[in-house]
C-alpha positions as CSV (number, residue, x, y, z in Angstrom):
1,M,-11.6,25.4,-3.5
2,H,-12.4,28.4,-0.9
3,V,-11.1,27.5,2.3
4,A,-11.9,30.6,5.6
5,P,-9.4,32.8,6.5
6,R,-9.9,31.7,10.3
7,R,-8.6,28.1,9.3
8,Y,-5.7,28.4,7.7
9,R,-2.3,29.4,8.8
10,R,1.2,28.8,8.5
11,R,2.5,25.6,9.4
12,P,5.0,24.8,11.8
13,R,8.5,23.9,11.3
14,V,8.1,20.9,13.3
15,I,5.3,18.8,14.1
16,P,4.7,16.2,16.8
17,T,5.5,13.2,16.0
18,G,5.7,10.8,18.8
19,D,8.7,9.6,17.0
20,R,12.2,9.8,19.6
21,T,13.6,12.6,17.6
22,D,12.1,15.3,16.0
23,V,12.2,15.6,12.3
24,D,11.0,17.7,9.5
25,T,7.7,16.8,8.8
26,V,5.3,17.6,6.2
27,Q,1.8,18.1,7.3
28,L,-0.3,19.8,4.9
29,L,-3.9,18.9,7.2
30,T,-3.8,18.7,11.0
31,P,-5.8,15.8,12.8
32,S,-8.5,18.5,13.8
33,G,-9.1,19.4,10.1
34,E,-7.4,22.9,10.0
35,R,-5.1,23.0,6.7
36,L,-1.6,24.2,6.7
37,D,0.4,26.1,3.8
38,H,3.6,25.2,2.9
39,P,5.3,26.6,0.3
40,D,6.7,23.9,-1.6
41,Y,3.9,21.0,-1.2
42,S,0.4,23.6,-0.7
43,P,0.6,24.4,-4.4
44,R,0.5,20.5,-6.0
45,I,-3.6,20.3,-4.3
46,A,-4.2,23.3,-5.5
47,H,-6.3,22.0,-8.0
48,L,-8.3,19.4,-5.7
49,G,-10.9,21.2,-4.8
50,P,-14.5,19.8,-2.8
51,D,-15.0,17.2,-5.8
52,A,-11.8,15.5,-5.4
53,L,-11.7,16.0,-1.9
54,R,-14.4,13.7,-1.2
55,G,-13.1,11.3,-3.7
56,L,-10.1,10.8,-1.0
57,Y,-13.3,10.7,1.5
58,R,-14.7,7.9,-0.1
59,D,-11.5,5.9,-1.2
60,M,-10.4,6.0,2.5
61,V,-13.8,4.4,4.0
62,L,-14.1,2.4,0.9
63,V,-10.5,0.8,1.6
64,R,-11.5,0.8,5.7
65,R,-14.7,-1.5,4.9
66,F,-13.0,-3.6,2.5
67,D,-10.2,-4.1,5.4
68,N,-12.8,-4.8,7.7
69,E,-14.8,-6.6,5.9
70,A,-11.3,-9.2,5.1
71,T,-10.6,-8.9,8.8
72,S,-13.9,-10.4,9.8
73,L,-14.1,-12.9,7.1
74,Q,-10.7,-14.4,8.4
75,R,-12.5,-14.6,11.9
76,Q,-14.8,-16.7,10.5
77,G,-12.3,-19.0,8.7
78,E,-12.8,-18.3,5.3
79,L,-9.6,-16.7,5.0
80,A,-6.5,-18.2,6.2
81,L,-4.9,-14.8,7.2
82,W,-5.0,-10.7,6.5
83,A,-2.6,-8.4,6.9
84,Q,-5.1,-5.2,7.8
85,C,-4.3,-1.8,6.6
86,L,-6.2,0.0,9.7
87,G,-4.9,3.3,10.0
88,Q,-3.0,3.8,6.9
89,E,-5.3,4.5,4.7
90,A,-3.9,7.9,4.1
91,A,-0.5,7.2,3.4
92,Q,-1.5,4.8,0.5
93,V,-4.6,6.5,-0.9
94,G,-3.5,10.2,-0.9
95,S,0.3,8.0,-2.7
96,G,-2.4,5.6,-4.9
97,R,-3.7,9.0,-6.1
98,A,-0.7,10.5,-6.7
99,L,0.8,8.2,-9.7
100,A,-0.3,9.0,-13.1
101,P,-1.8,5.7,-15.3
102,H,1.3,4.3,-17.1
103,D,3.6,4.3,-13.7
104,Y,4.0,1.1,-11.9
105,A,3.5,0.3,-8.8
106,F,5.8,-2.3,-6.7
107,P,3.7,-3.7,-3.5
108,S,3.7,-5.6,-0.4
109,Y,0.7,-7.3,1.6
110,R,-0.7,-4.5,2.7
111,E,-1.6,-2.1,0.1
112,H,-5.2,-2.4,-0.3
113,G,-5.1,1.6,-0.4
114,V,-3.0,1.6,-3.3
115,A,-4.6,-1.8,-5.2
116,H,-7.8,0.3,-4.9
117,T,-6.7,3.4,-6.7
118,R,-5.1,1.4,-9.4
119,G,-8.6,-0.7,-10.2
120,I,-8.2,-3.8,-8.4
121,D,-11.0,-5.7,-7.2
122,P,-11.1,-6.4,-3.9
123,T,-11.9,-10.3,-4.7
124,D,-9.1,-11.0,-6.2
125,I,-6.9,-9.6,-3.3
126,L,-8.9,-11.7,-1.2
127,R,-7.9,-15.1,-3.7
128,L,-4.7,-14.9,-2.4
129,F,-5.4,-14.4,1.1
130,R,-7.7,-17.8,0.7
131,G,-5.3,-19.7,-1.0
132,V,-7.0,-20.5,-3.9
133,D,-4.7,-18.6,-6.5
134,H,-0.7,-17.7,-6.8
135,G,-0.5,-14.7,-5.7
136,G,-3.5,-12.4,-7.7
137,G,-6.6,-12.5,-9.9
138,W,-5.4,-9.5,-11.6
139,D,-2.7,-8.2,-14.8
140,P,0.1,-6.2,-13.3
141,T,0.2,-4.9,-16.5
142,E,-3.2,-3.6,-17.4
143,R,-2.9,-2.2,-13.9
144,G,0.1,-1.3,-13.4
145,F,0.4,-3.0,-9.8
146,H,2.6,-6.0,-9.6
147,L,0.7,-9.2,-7.4
148,Y,1.5,-8.5,-3.4
149,T,4.6,-9.7,-2.3
150,L,4.9,-11.7,1.2
151,V,8.8,-12.4,1.1
152,I,10.1,-9.0,2.8
153,A,11.5,-6.5,1.0
154,A,12.5,-8.9,-1.9
155,H,10.2,-7.3,-4.3
156,T,11.8,-3.5,-3.8
157,L,14.8,-5.0,-6.0
158,H,12.4,-6.1,-8.6
159,A,11.1,-2.4,-8.5
160,T,14.7,-0.7,-9.0
161,G,15.7,-3.1,-12.1
162,Y,12.1,-2.3,-13.2
163,A,12.8,1.7,-13.1
164,M,16.0,1.0,-14.7
165,G,14.2,-1.2,-17.5
166,L,12.4,2.4,-18.3
167,Q,15.5,4.0,-18.5
168,R,16.5,2.1,-20.6
169,D,13.4,1.8,-22.8
170,G,14.1,5.6,-23.0
171,L,10.7,6.0,-21.0
172,V,12.4,8.6,-18.7
173,G,12.3,12.0,-19.2
174,T,11.7,12.5,-22.6
175,G,9.1,15.8,-21.5
176,D,5.9,13.7,-23.3
177,P,4.1,13.2,-20.6
178,E,1.8,10.3,-22.0
179,R,5.7,8.7,-22.4
180,D,7.4,9.3,-19.0
181,S,6.9,6.7,-16.4
182,A,8.3,6.5,-12.6
183,V,7.6,3.5,-10.0
184,I,6.9,3.0,-6.5
185,T,7.9,0.8,-4.3
186,Y,6.0,0.4,-1.0
187,F,7.7,-1.1,2.3
188,G,7.3,-1.0,5.6
189,D,9.9,0.1,8.4
190,G,10.6,-3.6,9.6
191,A,12.1,-3.7,6.3
192,T,14.8,-1.0,6.3
193,S,16.6,-3.5,8.2
194,Q,16.6,-6.2,5.0
195,G,19.5,-6.4,2.5
196,D,17.7,-6.2,-0.2
197,L,15.8,-2.8,0.3
198,N,19.4,-1.5,1.6
199,E,21.1,-3.4,-1.8
200,S,17.8,-1.1,-4.2
201,L,18.9,2.3,-2.8
202,V,22.5,1.8,-4.0
203,F,21.4,0.6,-7.4
204,A,18.8,3.2,-7.5
205,A,21.4,5.7,-5.8
206,V,24.0,4.8,-8.6
207,N,22.0,4.4,-11.4
208,N,19.6,7.4,-10.5
209,A,16.4,5.2,-11.5
210,P,13.1,6.9,-12.1
211,L,12.3,5.4,-8.1
212,V,9.6,7.1,-5.2
213,L,10.9,4.2,-2.5
214,F,7.9,4.9,-0.2
215,C,8.0,3.7,3.5
216,Q,5.1,3.1,5.5
217,N,6.7,3.8,8.9
218,N,3.6,2.2,10.6
219,Q,6.2,2.0,14.0
220,W,6.0,-1.6,14.9
221,A,7.6,-4.6,12.9
222,I,5.7,-7.1,14.1
223,S,6.2,-6.8,17.6
224,E,9.8,-4.9,17.3
225,P,9.4,-1.0,18.0
226,T,11.2,1.2,15.0
227,T,13.7,2.4,18.3
228,R,14.7,-1.1,18.0
229,Q,15.0,-0.9,14.2
230,S,17.3,2.1,14.1
231,R,19.3,4.9,15.7
232,V,18.3,7.8,13.2
233,P,15.1,8.5,12.1
234,L,14.5,5.9,9.0
235,V,14.4,9.4,6.5
236,K,17.7,9.4,7.1
237,R,18.3,6.1,5.7
238,G,17.5,7.4,2.1
239,E,19.9,10.6,2.9
240,G,23.2,8.0,4.0
241,F,22.8,6.7,-0.3
242,G,22.9,9.9,-1.7
243,I,18.8,9.6,-2.6
244,P,16.5,13.1,-1.2
245,S,14.3,11.9,1.4
246,V,11.2,13.2,2.9
247,R,8.5,12.6,5.8
248,V,5.5,12.9,5.6
249,D,2.2,12.6,8.1
250,G,1.4,9.3,6.3
251,N,-1.8,10.2,8.1
252,D,-2.1,13.6,6.1
253,V,-4.0,12.2,2.8
254,L,-3.0,15.8,1.6
255,A,0.3,15.6,2.5
256,T,1.2,12.4,1.1
257,Y,-0.4,13.3,-2.2
258,A,1.3,16.5,-2.3
259,V,4.5,14.5,-1.3
260,T,4.4,11.6,-3.4
261,A,3.3,13.7,-6.5
262,E,6.7,16.0,-6.8
263,A,8.1,12.9,-5.8
264,L,6.8,10.7,-9.0
265,D,6.8,13.9,-11.5
266,R,11.1,14.3,-10.8
267,A,11.6,11.2,-11.3
268,R,9.5,10.7,-14.4
269,S,11.6,13.8,-15.7
270,G,14.6,12.2,-14.7
271,G,15.9,13.7,-11.8
272,G,16.6,9.9,-10.5
273,P,14.7,8.5,-7.0
274,T,13.3,9.8,-3.9
275,F,13.0,8.1,-0.6
276,I,9.6,8.8,1.3
277,E,9.1,8.2,5.1
278,A,5.2,8.2,5.8
279,F,5.6,8.3,9.7
280,T,1.6,6.7,10.4
281,Y,0.3,4.3,12.8
282,R,-0.7,0.7,12.2
283,M,-3.7,0.8,14.4
284,G,-4.5,-3.0,13.8
285,A,-2.8,-6.0,14.4
286,H,0.5,-7.5,12.4
287,T,-1.9,-10.2,10.3
288,T,-4.8,-11.3,12.2
289,S,-2.6,-13.8,13.7
290,D,-1.1,-11.3,15.7
291,D,-2.2,-9.5,19.1
292,P,-0.5,-6.2,19.9
293,T,-2.0,-6.4,23.5
294,R,1.4,-7.7,24.1
295,Y,3.5,-5.2,23.0
296,R,2.0,-2.0,23.2
297,S,0.1,-0.5,25.4
298,S,-3.9,1.4,24.7
299,A,-2.7,4.9,25.5
300,E,-0.7,4.7,22.2
301,E,-3.5,3.9,20.3
302,E,-5.8,6.0,21.5
303,Y,-3.1,9.0,20.5
304,W,-3.4,7.7,17.5
305,R,-6.9,7.4,17.4
306,Q,-7.5,10.8,17.4
307,R,-4.9,11.1,14.6
308,D,-7.4,9.3,12.8
309,P,-7.0,9.7,8.7
310,I,-10.9,9.2,7.7
311,E,-11.6,11.9,10.8
312,R,-9.2,13.9,10.0
313,L,-10.3,15.0,6.2
314,R,-14.7,14.4,7.5
315,R,-13.3,17.7,9.7
316,L,-12.3,19.9,7.1
317,L,-15.2,18.7,4.5
318,V,-17.6,19.7,7.7
319,A,-16.5,22.7,8.4
320,D,-16.2,24.3,4.4
321,G,-19.9,22.4,4.1
322,E,-18.6,20.3,1.5
323,L,-19.7,17.0,2.8
324,P,-23.9,16.5,2.5
325,D,-25.6,14.4,4.0
326,T,-27.2,12.6,1.2
327,F,-23.4,12.0,-0.1
328,V,-22.7,10.4,3.8
329,A,-26.1,8.5,2.9
330,E,-24.6,7.2,-0.4
331,L,-21.5,6.6,0.8
332,E,-22.3,4.1,3.9
333,A,-25.3,2.0,1.5
334,E,-22.1,1.2,-1.0
335,A,-19.5,-0.1,1.7
336,E,-22.5,-2.0,2.8
337,A,-23.3,-3.7,-1.0
338,R,-19.3,-4.0,-0.9
339,G,-19.4,-5.7,2.2
340,E,-21.9,-8.1,0.8
341,Q,-20.3,-8.9,-2.4
342,L,-17.5,-10.1,-0.6
343,R,-18.6,-12.1,1.6
344,T,-20.7,-14.0,-1.2
345,A,-17.8,-14.1,-3.8
346,V,-14.9,-15.0,-0.8
347,R,-17.8,-17.8,0.3
348,A,-18.2,-19.2,-3.3
349,M,-14.0,-19.5,-4.1
350,Q,-13.6,-23.6,-4.4
351,A,-10.0,-24.9,-3.9
352,P,-8.4,-25.2,-7.1
353,A,-7.1,-28.8,-8.6
354,A,-3.5,-28.9,-7.2
355,A,-1.7,-29.5,-10.7
356,Q,-2.8,-25.8,-10.7
357,M,0.5,-24.9,-9.2
358,F,2.3,-25.4,-12.0
359,D,0.1,-22.9,-13.9
360,H,2.1,-19.2,-14.7
361,V,5.2,-20.6,-13.6
362,Y,6.5,-19.3,-16.6
363,A,5.1,-17.0,-19.2
364,S,6.6,-19.6,-21.6
365,P,6.4,-23.5,-21.4
366,H,9.2,-25.1,-19.8
367,A,10.3,-28.5,-20.2
368,V,11.8,-29.1,-16.3
369,V,8.1,-27.6,-15.1
370,E,6.6,-29.7,-17.7
371,S,7.5,-33.1,-16.6
372,E,6.8,-32.0,-12.8
373,R,3.7,-31.6,-13.6
374,A,3.7,-34.8,-15.0
375,W,5.0,-36.6,-12.3
376,F,2.3,-34.7,-10.3
377,T,-0.5,-35.6,-12.0
378,E,0.7,-40.2,-12.6
379,Y,1.5,-39.7,-8.5
380,E,-1.6,-38.5,-7.6
381,A,-3.5,-40.1,-9.9
382,S,-1.8,-43.3,-8.0
383,F,-4.5,-42.7,-5.1
384,L,-7.0,-43.2,-6.6
385,D,-5.9,-46.2,-8.0
386,A,-5.4,-47.5,-4.8
387,G,-8.3,-46.4,-3.6
388,A,-10.4,-48.5,-6.0
389,T,-8.1,-51.7,-5.4
390,D,-8.7,-51.4,-1.7
391,G,-12.1,-50.6,-0.8
392,G,-11.1,-46.5,-0.3
393,T,-8.9,-46.7,1.8
394,H,-5.8,-44.7,1.4
395,R,-3.4,-46.3,4.2
């Protein structure tokens, strides 16, 4: 990809982050759309030409439309709850696109952008938030993307165990790119205060597990800022366990891609785990039940609005003459069509039979579960019997 020399300069050692502590942060694209050179990570994106960059732009635009549509559906009473990823699209799309098809991702509950890169139907995600499915309507093995986890940091232990399993199955460090695999797990800054994550760091470090621990530091664990969770930058958490760690500008899709690609390559080759802190910002509420105006200022939000990840890449593409009007129009039409499709699909979702809760608890038949199913079915039928004998009045 050709980049005009006037817009290409050496990166500064430290970029302003808004954090209380200056930390060396990898950045390849400034908020104004200027490229920065990095000796370690610029080569990682050298193969990304105009088509690839437009692809990343398309990813982020579609993810944001999905996110906004889901928020609207919740406000209309169609979803029980929604956790936005507004402002975190670059961290998720950049890292998700760095994954190989045979890698495996363990998300928490906000990784809608990563789900998009793994080919998950967005309608299936909304089944969980409408309350008609246990956890998601996709096959994790087929997509290399686990079901959402609502319990903070619990999935990081699952990810560590899965990564250790890859080692023991001989799927790491063989030199065969079609065989060597890695695992990535996503969590927020608040999860670093949980014991599960710290146990994961211990096991990943001592077992040299092929695992990338991807922390999206959006600076707010509900209403608690990161400064109330840690006295050191979160990137140093990994270092404390002996895990190589790097902070990346999480609103820079190119830097996020490059840093994650490097970490995954090292994991697949047997080089062990990496802790990535993607320094970003949650532009929306923690969930639709949260009111962020009670604990953060409009000035803070405006500061980060000027660092919007989608606008950042748009400026680069426009300056390079690589964002034609026809592409923009087609993308807008695609986003609108997806929004309409989501609304139609969600409103058509029917509540499942209550006994369905016993399905898929175990991979194979389980005597205790089947006994509980039988009891519940009989219990439920008793209300129907009572209704038939008392004129339909339940007492």
